[in-house]
C-alpha positions as CSV (number, residue, x, y, z in Angstrom):
1,M,71.6,89.0,75.5
2,N,73.2,92.1,73.6
3,Y,74.3,94.8,76.2
4,W,75.8,97.1,73.5
5,W,72.7,99.0,73.3
6,L,73.7,100.6,76.7
7,I,76.4,102.7,75.1
8,P,74.4,104.9,73.1
9,A,71.4,105.1,75.3
10,L,73.7,106.0,78.5
11,F,75.5,108.8,76.3
12,G,71.8,110.2,75.0
13,L,70.5,109.9,78.6
14,S,73.6,112.0,80.2
15,F,73.2,114.6,77.4
16,F,69.6,115.2,77.9
17,L,69.5,115.2,81.6
18,T,72.5,117.7,81.3
19,A,70.3,119.8,79.4
20,A,67.5,119.6,81.5
21,L,69.8,120.5,84.6
22,R,70.9,123.5,83.1
23,R,67.4,124.6,82.5
24,Y,66.8,124.1,86.0
25,A,69.9,126.0,87.2
26,L,69.1,129.0,85.1
27,S,65.5,128.8,86.7
28,R,66.6,128.7,89.9
29,K,69.7,131.5,89.5
30,M,72.1,128.5,90.3
31,L,75.3,130.2,88.9
32,D,79.0,130.0,89.7
33,V,80.0,133.6,90.1
34,P,83.3,134.5,89.3
35,N,85.7,135.5,92.1
36,G,89.3,136.2,92.7
37,R,90.0,132.1,93.0
38,S,87.9,131.3,90.0
39,S,89.6,130.3,86.5
40,H,86.1,131.4,84.5
41,S,85.0,135.1,83.8
42,I,81.2,134.9,83.4
43,P,78.7,133.4,85.5
44,T,77.7,129.8,84.6
45,P,75.2,127.3,85.7
46,R,76.5,124.4,87.9
47,G,75.4,121.1,89.1
48,G,75.4,119.3,85.5
49,G,77.5,116.2,86.6
50,V,74.1,114.9,88.7
51,A,73.5,114.0,84.9
52,I,76.6,111.6,85.0
53,V,75.5,110.5,88.7
54,L,71.6,109.6,87.6
55,S,72.8,108.1,84.4
56,Y,75.6,106.0,85.6
57,L,73.4,104.4,88.6
58,V,71.0,103.4,85.7
59,A,73.8,101.7,83.9
60,L,75.2,99.8,87.1
61,V,71.6,98.6,87.7
62,A,71.3,97.4,84.2
63,L,74.8,95.7,84.4
64,F,74.1,94.0,87.4
65,A,70.8,92.6,86.2
66,G,72.4,91.2,83.2
67,G,75.4,89.7,85.2
68,L,77.9,91.8,83.7
69,I,78.8,93.3,87.0
70,A,79.5,91.1,90.2
71,A,77.6,92.2,93.4
72,P,80.3,93.2,95.4
73,L,81.4,95.9,93.0
74,F,77.8,96.9,92.4
75,Y,77.3,97.5,95.8
76,A,80.4,99.3,96.2
77,L,79.7,101.7,93.5
78,I,75.9,102.1,94.3
79,G,76.4,103.1,98.1
80,A,79.5,104.9,97.9
81,G,78.6,106.7,94.7
82,A,75.2,107.6,95.9
83,L,76.3,109.0,99.3
84,T,79.2,110.9,97.9
85,A,76.7,112.4,95.1
86,I,74.1,113.5,97.8
87,V,76.6,115.4,99.7
88,G,78.2,116.6,96.9
89,F,74.6,118.0,95.6
90,L,73.6,119.6,99.2
91,D,77.1,121.3,99.3
92,D,76.5,122.7,95.6
93,H,73.2,124.1,97.0
94,G,74.4,125.4,100.3
95,H,77.9,125.2,102.3
96,I,78.2,122.2,104.3
97,A,81.1,122.2,107.0
98,A,84.4,120.6,106.0
99,R,84.1,118.2,108.9
100,W,80.7,116.5,107.9
101,R,82.0,116.3,104.2
102,L,85.0,114.4,105.4
103,L,82.7,112.4,107.6
104,A,80.5,111.4,104.8
105,H,83.4,110.7,102.5
106,L,85.0,108.4,105.1
107,T,81.8,106.5,105.4
108,A,81.4,106.1,101.6
109,A,85.3,105.1,101.4
110,V,84.8,102.3,104.0
111,W,81.6,101.2,102.5
112,A,83.4,100.5,99.2
113,V,86.5,99.1,100.9
114,V,84.4,96.5,103.1
115,W,82.4,95.3,100.1
116,L,85.6,95.0,97.6
117,G,87.6,93.3,100.6
118,G,90.4,95.7,100.9
119,L,93.5,95.2,98.7
120,P,95.0,91.9,97.4
121,T,98.4,90.8,97.6
122,I,100.2,93.4,95.3
123,S,104.2,93.3,93.7
124,V,106.1,96.5,94.6
125,F,109.8,97.0,92.9
126,G,109.7,93.1,92.7
127,L,108.5,92.6,96.3
128,S,105.3,90.7,97.0
129,V,103.4,92.5,99.8
130,D,100.6,91.1,101.6
131,V,99.0,94.2,102.8
132,S,96.5,92.3,104.9
133,W,94.6,94.6,107.3
134,F,96.5,97.6,106.3
135,G,94.9,97.2,102.8
136,Y,91.8,98.3,104.2
137,M,93.2,101.3,105.6
138,F,95.0,102.3,102.4
139,A,92.2,101.5,100.5
140,T,90.3,104.0,102.4
141,I,92.5,106.8,102.6
142,Y,93.2,106.3,98.9
143,L,89.4,106.5,98.0
144,V,88.8,109.6,100.3
145,W,92.0,111.2,98.3
146,M,90.6,110.3,95.0
147,L,87.2,111.9,95.7
148,N,88.9,114.8,96.7
149,L,91.6,115.3,94.1
150,Y,89.0,114.9,91.3
151,N,87.2,117.9,93.1
152,F,90.2,119.6,93.1
153,M,91.1,119.1,89.7
154,D,87.7,120.1,88.1
155,G,88.5,123.7,87.9
156,I,88.6,124.4,84.1
157,D,86.4,123.6,81.3
158,G,86.5,120.0,80.4
159,I,89.2,118.7,81.9
160,A,87.3,116.2,84.5
161,G,85.2,114.8,81.4
162,V,88.4,114.3,79.3
163,E,90.1,112.8,82.2
164,A,87.2,110.3,82.9
165,I,86.6,109.3,79.4
166,T,90.3,108.7,78.5
167,V,90.8,106.7,81.4
168,C,87.8,104.6,81.3
169,L,88.3,103.9,77.6
170,G,91.7,103.2,78.4
171,G,91.3,101.0,81.2
172,C,89.0,99.0,78.5
173,V,91.8,98.3,76.0
174,L,93.8,97.0,79.1
175,Y,91.4,94.5,80.0
176,W,91.3,93.5,76.7
177,I,95.0,93.2,76.1
178,N,94.9,91.4,79.6
179,G,92.4,88.8,78.4
180,T,89.5,90.0,80.3
181,P,87.5,92.0,78.3
182,G,84.2,91.6,80.4
183,E,85.6,93.5,83.3
184,G,85.8,96.4,81.1
185,W,81.8,97.2,81.2
186,P,81.7,99.2,84.5
187,L,84.4,101.5,82.6
188,V,82.7,102.0,79.2
189,T,79.4,102.9,80.7
190,L,81.0,105.5,82.8
191,A,82.9,107.0,79.9
192,C,79.4,107.0,78.0
193,C,77.8,109.2,81.0
194,A,80.9,111.3,81.1
195,A,80.6,112.1,77.3
196,G,77.2,113.2,77.1
197,F,77.7,115.7,79.9
198,L,81.2,116.8,78.3
199,L,79.4,118.0,75.4
200,W,78.1,121.0,77.7
201,N,80.9,121.3,79.5
202,F,83.5,121.2,76.7
203,P,85.4,124.5,76.4
204,P,83.5,127.2,76.4
205,A,81.4,125.4,79.2
206,R,77.6,125.8,79.0
207,I,77.4,124.3,82.4
208,F,79.8,123.2,85.4
209,M,80.1,119.5,86.9
210,G,79.7,120.4,90.5
211,D,81.0,118.7,93.7
212,A,78.2,116.2,93.3
213,G,79.8,114.9,89.8
214,S,83.4,115.3,90.6
215,G,83.0,113.6,93.8
216,F,81.1,110.7,92.3
217,L,83.6,110.5,89.4
218,G,86.6,110.7,91.7
219,I,85.3,107.9,93.9
220,A,83.9,105.4,91.0
221,L,87.2,105.8,89.4
222,G,89.1,104.8,92.8
223,V,86.7,101.9,93.3
224,L,86.9,100.6,90.0
225,S,91.1,100.7,90.4
226,I,91.0,98.8,93.3
227,Q,88.6,96.1,91.8
228,A,91.3,96.1,89.0
229,A,93.7,94.8,91.4
230,W,91.6,91.8,92.5
231,V,91.4,91.1,88.7
232,S,95.3,91.3,88.3
233,P,97.5,93.0,90.7
234,T,99.1,94.5,87.1
235,M,95.8,96.0,86.2
236,F,96.0,98.0,89.4
237,W,99.2,99.7,88.6
238,A,98.2,100.3,85.2
239,L,95.2,102.1,86.1
240,L,97.0,104.1,88.5
241,I,99.2,105.0,85.6
242,L,96.3,106.3,83.4
243,L,95.0,108.2,86.3
244,G,98.5,109.9,86.8
245,V,97.8,113.5,85.7
246,F,95.3,114.1,88.0
247,I,96.9,112.4,90.9
248,V,100.5,114.0,90.5
249,D,99.0,117.5,90.0
250,A,96.6,117.3,92.8
251,T,99.1,115.3,95.3
252,F,102.1,117.6,94.5
253,T,100.0,120.8,94.9
254,L,98.7,119.4,98.5
255,L,102.4,118.4,99.7
256,R,103.5,121.9,98.6
257,R,100.6,123.7,100.4
258,L,101.2,121.5,103.5
259,I,104.9,122.2,103.7
260,R,104.3,125.8,103.4
261,G,101.6,125.8,106.1
262,D,98.6,126.7,104.3
263,K,95.1,126.0,105.2
264,V,94.5,123.4,102.7
265,Y,90.8,122.9,103.1
266,E,90.4,126.5,101.5
267,A,89.6,127.0,97.9
268,H,92.8,128.3,95.7
269,R,93.4,128.2,92.2
270,S,97.3,127.0,92.4
271,H,97.4,123.7,90.6
272,A,99.6,123.1,87.4
273,Y,96.6,123.0,85.1
274,Q,95.2,126.2,86.7
275,F,98.4,128.1,86.2
276,A,99.0,126.7,83.0
277,S,95.6,127.7,81.7
278,R,96.3,131.4,82.9
279,Q,99.4,131.1,81.0
280,F,97.8,130.1,77.8
281,G,94.6,132.7,78.6
282,K,92.1,129.9,77.6
283,H,91.1,126.5,79.1
284,L,91.2,124.4,75.9
285,P,94.8,124.1,75.1
286,V,95.3,122.4,78.6
287,T,92.1,120.3,78.5
288,L,93.2,118.8,75.2
289,A,96.9,118.4,76.4
290,V,95.4,116.4,79.3
291,G,93.4,114.0,76.9
292,I,96.6,114.0,74.6
293,F,99.1,112.8,77.4
294,N,96.6,110.3,78.6
295,V,96.4,108.8,75.1
296,F,99.9,108.9,73.8
297,W,102.2,108.6,77.0
298,L,100.2,106.9,79.9
299,L,98.2,104.5,77.9
300,P,101.1,103.2,76.2
301,A,102.9,103.1,79.3
302,A,100.4,100.9,80.8
303,L,100.2,98.8,77.7
304,C,103.9,98.1,78.1
305,L,103.2,96.9,81.6
306,I,100.6,94.5,80.8
307,S,101.9,93.3,77.4
308,Y,105.6,92.6,78.8
309,D,104.7,91.9,82.3
310,L,106.8,94.3,83.8
311,D,107.2,95.8,87.3
312,G,104.3,98.2,88.1
313,A,105.8,100.3,90.5
314,T,109.0,100.8,88.2
315,V,106.7,101.7,85.4
316,L,104.5,103.9,87.1
317,A,107.6,105.7,88.4
318,V,108.8,106.1,84.9
319,A,105.4,107.4,83.7
320,Y,104.8,109.9,86.5
321,A,108.4,111.6,86.2
322,P,107.4,113.8,83.1
323,L,104.3,114.8,85.1
324,V,106.4,115.7,88.0
325,F,108.7,117.6,85.7
326,L,105.5,119.6,84.4
327,A,104.1,120.4,87.9
328,V,107.3,122.0,88.7
329,K,107.0,123.8,85.6
330,Y,103.7,125.1,85.9
331,R,104.7,126.0,89.7
332,A,102.0,123.6,91.2
333,G,101.2,124.5,94.8
334,E,103.1,127.8,94.6
335,L,101.6,131.1,95.9
336,E,99.2,132.9,93.4
337,R,100.7,136.2,93.9
338,S,103.8,134.6,92.2
339,T,102.0,134.8,89.0
340,A,101.8,138.6,89.0
């Protein structure tokens, strides 16, 4: 059976669900009101990312019914994604203590990792590493971090949607080059769901994603990257390369704030992309730069890795080098008062 009809169907479903959620948010006065740590200047409806969640859950059921996605990946995505989205939705509507959010995130990550079977043997700088039980622990921490870093990076109009679309479509290209195009279905459908929302969130945004959507995208992309390791160890490194913009900015910022002794669980706007958006005076140049960098630097690097069977860790280090430079240039993790 031909399932290509899912692409326009999911795009349309996400688009119209976002429109409905925007009307709902406006009627309930669910607005993100600007404050000293905001990157926007006018009250804007929030919670539109629920459209991505609902449309992708529909996509997963359709893919599973059609035999286009294996049971372990289906249950990992459904369970971890739904729990993450529910907690994010509740937090969007009223504050949930950080310890309970973390417990839910750990539960979601453990659920996904158990279904995926942890991590397979991977090659690091030419050495084959059998991670064994450590793979479960590493994969759990990785998923919790991916979930939270995506939330941290969803701070200006369109950036989270552009990242999801370019990473997912880039991953589809990589699977095709790898000779396993069928593995790309979960990625292309996620890209369609993100694209329907992005039309409402592209600068200037008419609705924000909210924690439900950003957390869901983060853990979904994390799960899909771990699944890629089971398809081919090289594919895991390739997807990590594609996710580089978010991984480097969020991790560099977190480490810098930890070293300084900041309360890292408190809201801030000291990521490199936030400093850059204030420097340019608008969100659009930064959001477009993320997409351009993904397509014209990170994707070619990942393609070289797959095509020439290079060492994944080495190519990742080379691909990340300019991202680290940009993180330093745009002062990721510095005190906000230093912009004065």
